[in-house]
C-alpha positions in Angstrom: 105.7 81.1 103.7 108.8 79.5 104.8 109.2 75.7 104.3 109.7 74.4 108.4 109.9 70.8 106.9 112.9 72.0 105.2 114.4 73.5 108.3 113.3 70.4 110.4 115.3 68.0 107.9 118.8 70.1 108.2 118.3 70.5 112.1 117.8 66.8 112.0 121.5 66.6 111.0 122.8 68.6 113.7 123.3 65.6 115.9 125.2 63.6 113.5 127.3 66.9 112.7 128.2 67.1 116.6 129.0 63.6 116.9 131.4 64.0 114.1 132.8 67.0 115.7 133.4 64.9 118.8 134.7 61.8 117.1 137.5 63.9 115.1 138.8 65.4 118.5 139.0 61.4 119.7 142.7 60.7 119.9 141.7 56.9 119.0 140.2 58.1 115.7 143.2 60.7 115.0 145.5 57.7 115.3 143.6 55.8 112.3 144.3 57.8 109.5 142.0 56.0 107.4 138.8 56.7 109.4 140.1 60.1 110.2 140.2 61.2 106.5 136.6 59.6 106.0 134.9 61.3 109.2 136.5 64.6 108.3 135.3 64.4 104.8 131.7 63.9 105.9 132.1 66.7 108.7 133.2 69.0 105.8 130.4 68.1 103.6 127.8 68.6 106.3 129.2 72.0 107.6 127.8 74.3 104.7 124.4 72.6 105.2 124.3 73.1 109.1 125.6 76.8 108.6 122.8 77.6 106.0 120.1 75.6 108.3 121.1 78.1 111.2 121.0 81.0 109.2 117.6 80.0 107.9 116.2 79.4 111.4 117.7 82.7 112.5 115.8 84.3 109.5 112.8 82.6 110.0 112.5 83.7 113.7 113.0 87.3 112.9 110.3 87.1 110.2 107.7 85.5 112.7 108.6 87.9 115.2 108.1 90.8 112.9 104.7 89.3 111.8 103.5 88.9 115.5 104.5 92.5 116.2 102.5 93.5 113.1 99.5 91.7 114.3 99.7 92.7 118.1 101.5 95.9 118.2 99.8 99.4 118.4 102.7 101.6 118.3 102.9 102.8 114.8 106.6 103.2 114.6 107.2 99.5 115.9 104.5 98.4 113.2 106.3 100.3 110.5 109.7 98.9 111.6 108.0 95.3 111.4 106.8 96.1 108.0 110.2 97.2 106.9 111.6 93.7 108.2 109.1 91.5 106.5 109.6 93.3 103.2 113.4 92.7 103.4 113.1 89.1 104.7 110.4 87.8 102.3 112.4 87.9 99.0 115.2 86.0 100.6 113.3 83.1 101.9 112.7 81.2 98.4 116.4 81.8 97.6 117.7 80.4 101.0 115.3 77.5 100.5 116.5 76.6 97.1 120.0 76.8 98.5 119.2 74.5 101.3 117.5 71.8 98.9 120.5 72.0 96.7 122.6 71.4 99.8 120.4 68.5 101.0 121.1 66.3 97.8 124.1 64.6 98.0 127.0 66.0 96.0 129.1 63.7 93.8 131.6 62.5 96.2 134.4 62.8 93.7 133.8 66.5 93.3 136.4 67.6 96.3 139.0 65.7 94.6 142.1 66.6 92.3 141.7 65.6 88.7 143.7 64.0 85.9 143.3 66.1 82.9 143.8 64.4 79.4 143.9 66.0 76.0 144.3 64.2 72.9 144.0 65.4 69.2 141.3 63.8 67.5 140.3 63.9 63.9 142.3 66.5 61.6 145.9 65.5 61.5 148.4 68.3 62.4 145.7 70.8 63.1 144.1 68.7 65.7 147.3 68.3 67.6 147.8 72.0 67.3 144.3 72.6 68.7 145.0 70.3 71.5 148.0 72.5 72.4 145.6 75.4 72.3 143.3 73.8 74.6 146.1 73.0 77.0 147.2 76.6 76.9 143.5 77.6 77.9 143.4 75.2 80.6 146.7 76.2 82.0 145.5 79.7 82.2 142.5 78.8 83.7 144.0 76.8 86.3 146.4 79.7 87.2 143.6 82.1 87.5 142.1 79.8 90.0 145.1 79.6 92.1 145.6 75.7 91.5 148.7 73.7 90.6 149.1 72.0 87.0 151.8 69.1 86.4 152.3 67.5 83.2 152.8 63.7 83.6 153.1 62.8 79.9 153.1 64.4 76.5 153.5 63.6 73.0 154.3 66.4 70.8 152.6 67.0 67.3 154.7 67.2 64.4 153.7 70.7 63.6 153.1 71.9 67.3 150.7 71.1 69.8 150.2 67.8 71.4 149.2 64.5 70.0 148.4 63.7 73.5 149.1 65.5 76.7 148.3 64.2 80.5 148.6 66.2 83.5 147.6 66.5 87.1 145.6 69.5 88.3 145.7 70.0 92.2 143.5 72.4 94.3 140.3 72.9 96.1 137.5 71.2 94.5 139.2 70.7 91.1 137.1 67.8 89.6 133.8 69.5 90.5 134.8 72.3 88.5 136.7 70.8 85.5 134.5 67.7 85.1 132.2 69.8 82.8 135.2 69.9 80.3 134.9 66.0 79.4 134.1 65.4 75.8 134.8 66.3 72.3 135.8 69.8 71.4 135.6 70.9 67.9 137.3 73.8 66.4 136.6 75.5 62.8 139.3 77.8 61.6 141.7 78.1 58.6 144.6 76.0 59.5 148.1 77.3 59.4 149.0 74.6 56.5 146.1 75.8 54.4 147.3 77.7 51.4 143.7 78.4 49.9 142.3 80.0 53.0 139.5 77.4 53.6 138.2 76.8 56.9 138.6 73.4 58.2 137.0 71.3 61.1 139.0 69.6 63.4 138.5 67.8 67.0 140.4 67.1 70.2 139.0 65.3 73.1 139.3 66.3 76.7 138.7 63.6 79.7 138.8 64.7 83.2 139.0 62.0 85.9 138.9 62.4 89.7 142.3 61.6 91.2 142.0 58.4 93.5 143.0 59.0 97.0 145.5 56.6 98.7 142.4 55.3 100.5 140.2 54.8 97.8 142.0 51.9 96.1 144.3 49.2 97.6 147.0 48.4 95.0 148.9 45.1 95.1 152.6 45.6 94.1 152.7 41.9 92.8 150.1 42.8 90.4 152.3 45.7 88.7 155.3 45.1 86.0 157.3 48.0 86.2 159.7 48.9 83.0 162.2 51.8 82.7 163.2 53.6 79.4 165.0 56.8 78.6 163.0 59.8 78.6 162.3 61.7 75.0 161.7 65.3 74.2 162.8 68.5 76.1 164.7 68.0 79.1 168.3 68.7 79.1 171.4 66.4 79.1 169.6 63.7 81.0 167.3 62.9 78.2 167.9 59.9 76.1 170.9 59.0 78.7 169.2 57.9 81.7 166.5 55.3 82.2 164.5 57.8 84.5 161.1 57.4 82.5 158.7 54.8 84.1 156.0 52.4 82.5 153.6 50.7 84.9 151.6 47.9 83.8 148.6 46.3 85.9 148.7 42.7 85.0 145.0 41.8 86.1 143.3 44.7 83.9 146.0 45.0 81.3 146.2 49.0 82.3 149.5 50.7 81.2 150.7 54.2 82.4 154.1 55.9 81.9 155.8 58.9 83.4 158.7 60.8 81.8 158.1 64.4 83.1 160.6 64.1 86.1 164.5 63.7 85.8 164.1 61.3 88.8 163.0 57.7 88.4 161.6 57.8 91.8 159.6 60.8 91.3 158.3 59.5 87.9 157.3 56.2 89.6 155.5 58.1 92.5 153.4 60.0 89.7 152.9 56.8 87.6 151.6 54.9 90.7 149.0 57.9 91.2 147.8 57.9 87.9 147.5 54.0 87.9 145.4 54.2 90.9 143.1 56.7 89.4 142.4 54.8 86.2 141.6 51.7 88.3 139.5 53.7 90.6 137.8 55.3 87.4 136.7 52.0 86.1 134.1 51.7 89.1 133.4 55.6 88.6 132.5 54.9 85.1 129.7 52.7 86.1 128.4 55.4 88.6 128.3 57.9 85.8 126.3 55.7 83.5 123.9 55.0 86.3 123.3 58.8 87.0 122.9 59.7 83.3 120.6 57.1 82.6 118.4 59.0 85.4 118.7 62.4 84.0 117.6 63.1 80.5 120.3 65.9 79.9 123.5 65.0 81.6 125.4 68.0 81.6 128.3 66.7 83.5 130.2 63.1 82.9 128.1 60.9 81.0 129.4 60.0 77.4 132.7 61.1 77.2 132.7 60.8 73.2 129.9 63.2 72.9 130.6 66.7 71.0 130.2 69.3 73.8 131.4 72.4 72.4 132.6 74.3 69.1 135.0 77.0 68.6 134.7 78.8 65.4 137.4 81.5 64.7 136.0 83.2 61.6 132.9 84.4 63.8 135.0 84.4 67.0 132.3 82.3 68.4 132.1 79.6 71.2 128.9 77.4 71.6 128.6 75.0 74.3 125.8 72.4 72.9 124.7 71.1 76.2 123.0 74.2 77.3 122.9 76.0 74.0 125.4 78.8 75.5 127.1 80.9 72.6 129.5 83.9 73.4 131.2 85.7 70.6 134.5 86.8 72.3 136.7 83.6 71.6 140.3 85.2 72.1 139.4 86.0 75.7 138.0 82.6 76.1 141.1 80.8 74.6 143.2 82.9 77.0 141.4 80.9 80.1 138.2 83.1 80.7 135.9 79.8 80.8 134.5 80.3 84.2 131.2 81.9 82.9 130.4 78.7 80.9 131.0 76.6 83.9 129.0 78.7 86.0 126.3 78.1 83.4 126.8 74.4 83.4 126.7 74.4 87.1 123.5 76.1 87.3 122.0 73.7 84.5 123.2 70.6 86.5 121.8 71.8 89.7 118.4 72.4 87.8 118.7 68.7 87.0 119.6 67.5 90.2 116.5 69.5 92.1 114.3 68.2 89.4 115.5 64.6 89.8 115.4 64.9 93.5 111.6 66.1 93.1 110.7 63.2 91.1 112.2 60.5 93.5 110.4 62.4 96.5 
């Protein structure tokens, strides 16, 4: 039987949805960019709920009409058609209800944002840096497959290849909501290039994914920021080591330091560094939110402790294991080539189950 109380909840949001629609056409609202951005965000978040509710209402009406025909109609052809319609609709209803329940649970407000992706070589010396480079290539391929855009803002190369550290911005639709599952420690088990005895070593790299702060999320006082310029290092042509295009920004009240040397233009590096600084300050508050959420859930699939070991890449067995959901696949080369969507889908399913359970306990 269809859950009518669920339908009432969704249709109860219809008035708010129509009000937002009207406000977004109001010239006064349009002229106030901060208000317009906020209302537009609310409107976008409500749209899939309203659409799912309207579709659910339509299907319930068809279902009840078919049941009424079956109960009152004597014409066998009409009764047969009603039976077929009921048989077609009944299996759909639980899935539609589950989808609406998920939509009604407030999503992480950060999910729609762009992301700052940081990869750092951990324990394992040169091999850890090489593995960090492999992870960067994996994410680059994945970003490309999603049609997103990746811009490197800062990097420190490893002595034997790869990166001691690489920081980049990933832009696109709902980037953070997808990449947030990658935050944590990634462990690799393989024979390093430098190993002469053929022994398998274990190394690690850490990945941090931060939601990028919008201009309206946090207000920066430029008097609180010290700006230093220095010469870029690494690849970049004739301008490297000759022009002071690299930027270092220090936020004096918090002590946060960011730098950018990716662009030849000092102005472009400044803009990128400022955006990263804004994101890091914003994330200080966001970390408190993550800690609060993770304390309510027994298994925090997304976010939570970024120092936790989340995945093992075992080269001798061609195996990838995600420890949060006990997911294992035996096609490591394909996975390292950017085919990580399947494990992200499984993590999203696990998180949705957590969210539904938490919502049920709170109800």
